[in-house]
C-alpha positions as CSV (number, residue, x, y, z in Angstrom):
1,M,46.1,-29.1,-14.1
2,S,44.7,-32.8,-16.1
3,N,41.9,-34.2,-15.2
4,S,42.6,-37.3,-12.7
5,N,39.8,-39.6,-14.1
6,E,40.9,-39.5,-17.9
7,N,38.6,-42.1,-18.8
8,A,35.8,-39.9,-17.2
9,S,32.8,-38.6,-19.8
10,I,30.4,-35.3,-20.4
11,V,27.3,-35.3,-21.0
12,D,25.8,-32.2,-22.1
13,V,22.1,-32.1,-21.5
14,R,21.5,-28.3,-21.8
15,A,20.5,-29.1,-25.2
16,L,18.2,-32.0,-25.3
17,P,14.8,-31.0,-24.2
18,P,14.1,-31.3,-21.2
19,A,11.1,-34.1,-21.1
20,Q,14.5,-35.9,-22.8
21,R,17.1,-35.7,-20.2
22,H,16.0,-37.5,-17.6
23,A,15.7,-40.3,-20.0
24,K,19.6,-39.9,-20.9
25,I,20.8,-40.2,-17.8
26,F,18.9,-42.6,-16.7
27,Q,20.4,-45.0,-19.2
28,L,24.0,-43.5,-19.6
29,V,23.7,-44.5,-16.0
30,D,22.6,-48.1,-16.9
31,E,25.1,-48.7,-18.8
32,L,27.8,-47.7,-16.3
33,E,30.0,-49.9,-15.6
34,S,31.2,-50.5,-11.9
35,G,34.0,-47.6,-10.9
36,R,33.1,-45.4,-13.8
37,S,31.5,-42.0,-14.1
38,F,31.0,-39.5,-16.5
39,T,30.2,-35.4,-15.7
40,L,27.0,-34.2,-16.6
41,V,26.2,-30.9,-17.3
42,N,23.0,-28.7,-16.3
43,D,21.5,-25.3,-17.2
44,H,19.9,-25.3,-13.4
45,D,20.8,-27.8,-9.6
46,P,19.3,-31.4,-10.5
47,K,18.8,-32.3,-7.5
48,P,15.5,-33.5,-9.0
49,L,17.4,-35.9,-10.6
50,Y,19.3,-37.1,-7.1
51,Y,16.9,-38.2,-5.7
52,Q,15.4,-40.5,-8.8
53,L,18.7,-41.8,-9.0
54,E,18.7,-42.6,-6.0
55,A,15.2,-43.8,-5.9
56,E,15.6,-46.8,-8.7
57,Y,19.7,-47.1,-7.7
58,P,19.7,-46.4,-4.3
59,R,23.4,-45.8,-2.7
60,Q,24.3,-47.8,-5.7
61,F,26.2,-44.2,-7.7
62,S,28.2,-41.2,-6.5
63,W,27.2,-37.8,-6.6
64,T,29.8,-35.2,-6.2
65,Y,29.1,-31.0,-7.2
66,L,32.4,-29.3,-9.1
67,E,30.5,-26.7,-10.5
68,R,27.2,-24.8,-8.7
69,G,25.8,-22.5,-11.2
70,P,23.8,-19.9,-10.8
71,D,24.2,-20.7,-14.8
72,V,26.1,-24.1,-14.8
73,W,26.1,-26.6,-13.2
74,Q,28.8,-29.7,-13.2
75,V,27.5,-33.1,-11.4
76,E,30.0,-36.0,-11.2
77,I,28.3,-39.3,-11.3
78,G,29.8,-42.5,-10.9
79,K,28.9,-46.2,-9.8
80,L,30.6,-47.9,-7.7
81,A,32.2,-50.9,-7.1
82,E,30.4,-53.0,-6.5
83,A,30.4,-54.5,-2.7
84,A,32.6,-58.0,-2.7
């Protein structure tokens, strides 16, 4: 099966020091075009990040778990299309 969203990029933050991960993800969300998404790969549940993103970008992004551990977590994060 092919990925339905071939334009989605995969961002694996496991190699980054934990202190740099959120800054990198926030940069990616900030640069994300409306209607686009990327897949975040992490070594733990990034749920705290969800709350930080929701505080910074209320109701402006989607958050869909693709894999829920125990060793690898994948979440598709997308920027919602702006309402007309």
